[in-house]
C-alpha positions as a Markdown table, in Angstrom:
| # | Residue | x | y | z |
|---|---|---|---|---|
| 1 | Met | 77.2 | 54.0 | 138.5 |
| 2 | Phe | 74.8 | 56.8 | 137.3 |
| 3 | Gln | 71.3 | 55.4 | 137.7 |
| 4 | Arg | 69.3 | 58.6 | 137.9 |
| 5 | Ile | 70.3 | 61.4 | 135.5 |
| 6 | Leu | 68.8 | 64.9 | 135.6 |
| 7 | Val | 68.7 | 67.0 | 132.3 |
| 8 | Pro | 67.7 | 70.7 | 132.7 |
| 9 | Leu | 66.1 | 72.2 | 129.6 |
| 10 | Asp | 65.2 | 75.8 | 128.8 |
| 11 | Gly | 63.5 | 75.4 | 125.5 |
| 12 | Ser | 66.6 | 76.0 | 123.4 |
| 13 | Glu | 68.3 | 73.7 | 120.9 |
| 14 | Gly | 71.6 | 74.3 | 122.7 |
| 15 | Ala | 70.2 | 72.9 | 126.0 |
| 16 | Glu | 68.8 | 69.9 | 124.1 |
| 17 | Arg | 72.3 | 68.9 | 123.0 |
| 18 | Ala | 72.8 | 67.3 | 126.4 |
| 19 | Ile | 70.1 | 64.7 | 125.7 |
| 20 | Pro | 72.1 | 62.3 | 123.5 |
| 21 | Val | 75.0 | 62.3 | 126.0 |
| 22 | Ala | 72.6 | 61.7 | 129.0 |
| 23 | Ala | 70.9 | 58.9 | 127.0 |
| 24 | Arg | 74.3 | 57.3 | 126.3 |
| 25 | Ile | 75.1 | 57.3 | 130.0 |
| 26 | Ala | 71.6 | 56.1 | 131.0 |
| 27 | Arg | 71.7 | 53.2 | 128.5 |
| 28 | Ala | 75.1 | 52.0 | 129.5 |
| 29 | Ser | 74.2 | 52.1 | 133.2 |
| 30 | Gly | 70.6 | 50.8 | 132.8 |
| 31 | Gly | 69.4 | 54.1 | 134.4 |
| 32 | Ser | 66.7 | 56.6 | 133.8 |
| 33 | Ile | 66.5 | 60.3 | 132.9 |
| 34 | Val | 64.5 | 63.1 | 134.6 |
| 35 | Phe | 63.9 | 66.1 | 132.4 |
| 36 | Ile | 63.3 | 69.4 | 134.3 |
| 37 | Arg | 62.1 | 72.7 | 133.0 |
| 38 | Val | 61.5 | 75.5 | 135.5 |
| 39 | Ala | 58.5 | 77.7 | 134.9 |
| 40 | Leu | 58.1 | 81.2 | 136.2 |
| 41 | Pro | 56.3 | 81.5 | 139.5 |
| 42 | Pro | 53.1 | 83.6 | 139.9 |
| 43 | Thr | 53.7 | 87.2 | 141.0 |
| 44 | Glu | 51.9 | 88.8 | 143.9 |
| 45 | Phe | 51.3 | 92.5 | 143.9 |
| 46 | Gly | 49.0 | 94.9 | 145.7 |
| 47 | Thr | 48.6 | 98.1 | 147.7 |
| 48 | Phe | 49.7 | 98.4 | 151.3 |
| 49 | Gly | 49.9 | 101.4 | 153.7 |
| 50 | Pro | 49.0 | 102.6 | 157.2 |
| 51 | Gly | 45.6 | 101.1 | 158.3 |
| 52 | Leu | 45.4 | 99.0 | 155.1 |
| 53 | Arg | 45.3 | 95.3 | 155.2 |
| 54 | Gly | 46.5 | 95.0 | 151.6 |
| 55 | Thr | 44.9 | 94.0 | 148.3 |
| 56 | Leu | 46.4 | 91.2 | 146.2 |
| 57 | Ala | 45.8 | 90.9 | 142.5 |
| 58 | Met | 46.6 | 87.3 | 141.8 |
| 59 | Glu | 44.2 | 86.0 | 139.2 |
| 60 | Pro | 45.9 | 87.3 | 136.0 |
| 61 | Glu | 49.3 | 86.2 | 137.3 |
| 62 | Val | 48.0 | 82.7 | 138.3 |
| 63 | Ala | 46.6 | 82.3 | 134.9 |
| 64 | Val | 49.9 | 83.2 | 133.3 |
| 65 | Ala | 51.7 | 80.8 | 135.7 |
| 66 | Glu | 49.3 | 77.9 | 134.8 |
| 67 | Lys | 49.9 | 78.6 | 131.1 |
| 68 | Asp | 53.7 | 78.5 | 131.6 |
| 69 | Leu | 53.4 | 75.2 | 133.5 |
| 70 | Ala | 51.3 | 73.7 | 130.7 |
| 71 | Glu | 53.6 | 75.0 | 128.0 |
| 72 | Ala | 56.7 | 73.6 | 129.9 |
| 73 | Thr | 55.0 | 70.2 | 130.3 |
| 74 | Ser | 54.0 | 70.1 | 126.6 |
| 75 | Tyr | 57.5 | 71.2 | 125.6 |
| 76 | Ile | 59.2 | 68.4 | 127.5 |
| 77 | Ala | 56.8 | 65.8 | 126.1 |
| 78 | Ala | 57.4 | 67.0 | 122.6 |
| 79 | Thr | 61.2 | 67.0 | 123.2 |
| 80 | Ile | 61.1 | 63.4 | 124.4 |
| 81 | Ala | 59.2 | 62.5 | 121.3 |
| 82 | Ala | 61.7 | 64.3 | 119.1 |
| 83 | Tyr | 64.6 | 62.4 | 120.6 |
| 84 | Thr | 62.9 | 59.0 | 120.3 |
| 85 | Asp | 65.9 | 57.4 | 118.6 |
| 86 | Asp | 68.2 | 58.4 | 121.5 |
| 87 | Leu | 65.7 | 57.6 | 124.3 |
| 88 | Thr | 64.3 | 54.3 | 123.1 |
| 89 | Gly | 64.3 | 51.8 | 125.9 |
| 90 | Ile | 65.2 | 54.4 | 128.6 |
| 91 | Ala | 62.7 | 55.3 | 131.3 |
| 92 | Thr | 62.0 | 59.1 | 131.3 |
| 93 | Glu | 60.3 | 61.4 | 133.8 |
| 94 | Met | 59.2 | 65.0 | 133.8 |
| 95 | Asp | 59.5 | 67.7 | 136.5 |
| 96 | Val | 58.1 | 71.1 | 135.9 |
| 97 | Pro | 58.4 | 73.2 | 139.1 |
| 98 | Ala | 57.9 | 77.0 | 139.4 |
| 99 | Gly | 60.6 | 79.2 | 140.9 |
| 100 | Thr | 64.3 | 79.9 | 140.5 |
| 101 | Ala | 66.1 | 77.6 | 138.1 |
| 102 | Ser | 69.3 | 76.9 | 140.0 |
| 103 | Ser | 67.8 | 76.3 | 143.4 |
| 104 | Leu | 65.1 | 74.1 | 142.0 |
| 105 | Ile | 67.6 | 72.0 | 140.1 |
| 106 | Phe | 69.4 | 71.4 | 143.4 |
| 107 | Ser | 66.1 | 70.5 | 145.1 |
| 108 | Ala | 65.2 | 68.1 | 142.3 |
| 109 | Ala | 68.6 | 66.5 | 142.5 |
| 110 | Arg | 67.9 | 65.7 | 146.1 |
| 111 | Tyr | 64.2 | 64.8 | 145.9 |
| 112 | Glu | 64.6 | 62.7 | 142.8 |
| 113 | His | 67.7 | 60.9 | 144.2 |
| 114 | Ile | 69.8 | 62.0 | 141.2 |
| 115 | Asp | 73.3 | 60.6 | 140.6 |
| 116 | Leu | 74.4 | 63.0 | 137.8 |
| 117 | Ile | 73.3 | 66.2 | 136.2 |
| 118 | Val | 74.0 | 66.6 | 132.5 |
| 119 | Met | 73.5 | 70.1 | 131.1 |
| 120 | Cys | 74.7 | 72.6 | 128.5 |
| 121 | Ser | 76.5 | 75.8 | 129.4 |
| 122 | Arg | 74.3 | 78.2 | 127.4 |
| 123 | Gly | 70.7 | 78.5 | 126.4 |
| 124 | Glu | 68.5 | 81.2 | 125.0 |
| 125 | Arg | 68.5 | 84.5 | 126.8 |
| 126 | Gly | 65.4 | 86.5 | 127.5 |
| 127 | Leu | 63.0 | 87.6 | 130.2 |
| 128 | Lys | 61.3 | 84.2 | 130.3 |
| 129 | Arg | 64.4 | 82.1 | 129.7 |
| 130 | Trp | 67.2 | 81.0 | 131.9 |
| 131 | Ile | 70.6 | 82.5 | 131.5 |
| 132 | Leu | 71.8 | 78.8 | 131.4 |
| 133 | Gly | 75.5 | 79.7 | 131.5 |
| 134 | Ser | 74.9 | 81.3 | 135.0 |
| 135 | Val | 72.8 | 78.3 | 136.1 |
| 136 | Ala | 75.6 | 75.9 | 134.9 |
| 137 | Gln | 78.2 | 77.8 | 137.0 |
| 138 | Gln | 76.0 | 77.7 | 140.1 |
| 139 | Ser | 75.3 | 74.0 | 139.5 |
| 140 | Val | 79.0 | 73.2 | 139.4 |
| 141 | Arg | 79.7 | 75.1 | 142.6 |
| 142 | His | 76.7 | 74.1 | 144.7 |
| 143 | Ser | 75.2 | 70.9 | 143.3 |
| 144 | Pro | 74.9 | 67.9 | 145.7 |
| 145 | Val | 75.8 | 65.5 | 142.9 |
| 146 | Pro | 78.4 | 65.5 | 140.0 |
| 147 | Val | 77.6 | 67.8 | 137.1 |
| 148 | Leu | 78.7 | 67.2 | 133.5 |
| 149 | Val | 78.6 | 70.6 | 131.7 |
| 150 | Leu | 78.7 | 70.6 | 127.9 |
| 151 | Asn | 79.4 | 73.5 | 125.7 |
| 152 | Ala | 76.2 | 74.2 | 123.8 |
| 153 | His | 78.1 | 76.0 | 121.0 |
| 154 | Gly | 81.0 | 73.7 | 120.7 |
| 155 | Ser | 82.0 | 72.7 | 117.2 |
| 156 | Gly | 82.8 | 69.1 | 117.8 |
| 157 | Pro | 80.6 | 66.2 | 118.8 |
| 158 | Phe | 80.0 | 65.5 | 122.5 |
| 159 | Leu | 80.1 | 61.7 | 122.1 |
| 160 | Pro | 83.5 | 60.0 | 121.3 |
| 161 | Asp | 83.9 | 58.1 | 118.0 |
| 162 | Thr | 85.3 | 54.6 | 117.6 |
| 163 | Ile | 88.6 | 55.8 | 116.1 |
| 164 | Arg | 90.1 | 57.9 | 118.9 |
| 165 | Pro | 89.9 | 57.0 | 122.6 |
| 166 | Leu | 88.0 | 59.3 | 125.0 |
| 167 | Arg | 90.5 | 61.5 | 126.9 |
| 168 | Val | 89.5 | 62.8 | 130.3 |
| 169 | Leu | 91.6 | 65.3 | 132.2 |
| 170 | Val | 91.4 | 65.6 | 135.9 |
| 171 | Ser | 93.2 | 68.5 | 137.6 |
| 172 | Leu | 94.6 | 67.9 | 141.1 |
| 173 | Asp | 96.0 | 70.2 | 143.7 |
| 174 | Gly | 97.1 | 67.6 | 146.2 |
| 175 | Ser | 94.0 | 67.9 | 148.3 |
| 176 | Ala | 91.5 | 65.2 | 149.2 |
| 177 | Leu | 88.7 | 67.4 | 147.9 |
| 178 | Ala | 90.2 | 67.6 | 144.4 |
| 179 | Glu | 90.6 | 63.8 | 144.4 |
| 180 | Thr | 86.8 | 63.4 | 144.8 |
| 181 | Ala | 86.5 | 64.2 | 141.1 |
| 182 | Leu | 88.4 | 61.0 | 140.2 |
| 183 | Glu | 85.7 | 58.5 | 140.8 |
| 184 | Pro | 82.9 | 60.2 | 138.7 |
| 185 | Ala | 85.5 | 61.0 | 136.0 |
| 186 | Ile | 86.4 | 57.3 | 135.7 |
| 187 | Gln | 82.8 | 56.3 | 135.7 |
| 188 | Leu | 82.0 | 58.8 | 132.9 |
| 189 | Met | 85.0 | 57.7 | 130.9 |
| 190 | Ala | 84.0 | 54.0 | 131.2 |
| 191 | Thr | 80.4 | 54.8 | 130.3 |
| 192 | Leu | 81.0 | 57.1 | 127.3 |
| 193 | Ser | 83.9 | 55.1 | 125.9 |
| 194 | Ala | 81.6 | 52.1 | 125.5 |
| 195 | Ser | 83.8 | 49.4 | 123.9 |
| 196 | Ala | 86.6 | 51.7 | 123.1 |
| 197 | Gln | 89.4 | 52.3 | 125.6 |
| 198 | Gly | 89.6 | 55.6 | 127.4 |
| 199 | Glu | 92.6 | 57.6 | 128.6 |
| 200 | Leu | 92.6 | 59.3 | 132.0 |
| 201 | His | 95.1 | 62.1 | 132.3 |
| 202 | Leu | 96.1 | 63.5 | 135.7 |
| 203 | Leu | 97.3 | 67.1 | 135.9 |
| 204 | Arg | 99.2 | 68.8 | 138.8 |
| 205 | Val | 100.4 | 72.3 | 138.1 |
| 206 | Val | 103.5 | 73.3 | 140.0 |
| 207 | Asp | 102.7 | 76.8 | 141.2 |
| 208 | Leu | 105.7 | 78.5 | 142.7 |
| 209 | Pro | 104.9 | 81.6 | 144.7 |
| 210 | Ser | 107.0 | 84.7 | 143.8 |
| 211 | Ala | 108.8 | 86.4 | 146.7 |
| 212 | Tyr | 108.4 | 89.7 | 145.0 |
| 213 | Gly | 104.6 | 89.8 | 144.6 |
| 214 | Lys | 102.0 | 87.8 | 142.6 |
| 215 | Met | 102.4 | 89.9 | 139.5 |
| 216 | Lys | 106.1 | 89.6 | 139.3 |
| 217 | Ser | 108.1 | 87.1 | 137.3 |
| 218 | Gln | 109.2 | 83.7 | 138.8 |
| 219 | Ala | 112.4 | 83.7 | 136.8 |
| 220 | His | 114.4 | 84.5 | 139.9 |
| 221 | Ile | 113.5 | 81.1 | 141.5 |
| 222 | Ser | 116.5 | 78.7 | 141.3 |
| 223 | Asp | 116.6 | 75.7 | 139.1 |
| 224 | Ser | 117.0 | 73.5 | 142.1 |
| 225 | Ile | 113.8 | 74.7 | 143.8 |
| 226 | Gln | 111.9 | 74.3 | 140.6 |
| 227 | Glu | 113.2 | 70.8 | 140.1 |
| 228 | Glu | 112.4 | 69.8 | 143.7 |
| 229 | Ala | 108.8 | 71.1 | 143.3 |
| 230 | Arg | 108.4 | 69.2 | 140.0 |
| 231 | Lys | 109.6 | 66.0 | 141.6 |
| 232 | Glu | 107.2 | 66.4 | 144.5 |
| 233 | Ala | 104.3 | 66.9 | 142.0 |
| 234 | Glu | 105.4 | 63.8 | 140.0 |
| 235 | Thr | 105.6 | 61.7 | 143.1 |
| 236 | Tyr | 102.1 | 62.8 | 144.1 |
| 237 | Ile | 100.7 | 62.0 | 140.7 |
| 238 | Lys | 102.3 | 58.6 | 140.5 |
| 239 | Ala | 101.0 | 57.8 | 144.0 |
| 240 | Val | 97.4 | 58.7 | 142.9 |
| 241 | Ala | 97.8 | 56.8 | 139.6 |
| 242 | Gly | 99.0 | 53.8 | 141.6 |
| 243 | Arg | 96.0 | 53.8 | 143.8 |
| 244 | Leu | 93.7 | 54.0 | 140.8 |
| 245 | Leu | 95.4 | 51.2 | 139.0 |
| 246 | Ala | 95.0 | 49.0 | 142.0 |
| 247 | Thr | 91.3 | 49.3 | 141.9 |
| 248 | Thr | 90.4 | 50.1 | 138.3 |
| 249 | Ser | 91.8 | 49.6 | 134.8 |
| 250 | Pro | 92.0 | 53.0 | 133.2 |
| 251 | Arg | 94.8 | 53.8 | 130.7 |
| 252 | Phe | 97.0 | 56.7 | 131.6 |
């Protein structure tokens, strides 16, 4: 279960939309939330040349960096206060490192013993803001822990209602690596569904290579070959579902 949840923030309302979802997960698992906002690092500059040892002008940049750290800390504290209704009873922590957003998120995930990162896919853009969409993509590819990425500009609510079950889709390609997504997906479904029953959907796309090039039509492939490939995919999906049903109780 997700006991330690990391929520990256960049100062935008879009990024903050991850907070209620993270709070829902933390409350269901009895876990805590670590909020992280990366501040800009100080910049070193100077004059170097033959016979020169170099001169660094650091004081103005250090002052700016300290101001950024203070503002980031104040922002997280204010954000926690603003989401009191969602965070009541949940232990929260703050982390305000200086450096590159994506690398520091990964470092924080390891150092803070994080089990799950919850973040939105887009934040404000600007010279002193993350391009959070890019950070989200890097997190998905390189994070040491599962990442739940939410669409900051989505029209619908992130949290499921009590009328419709939560539906989770897991795409599989037949590899053991793809199947590693099953366990965190089931945990998330159980956590976010609360008392409602969730539905886990397993997807395996039958991709038949074309003998005449990748950009050509696959219409030439015989019906028997297509049917054989479809049956193999169905057999695989049923085998995966059988293993899951033996250890869990999701609804497919």
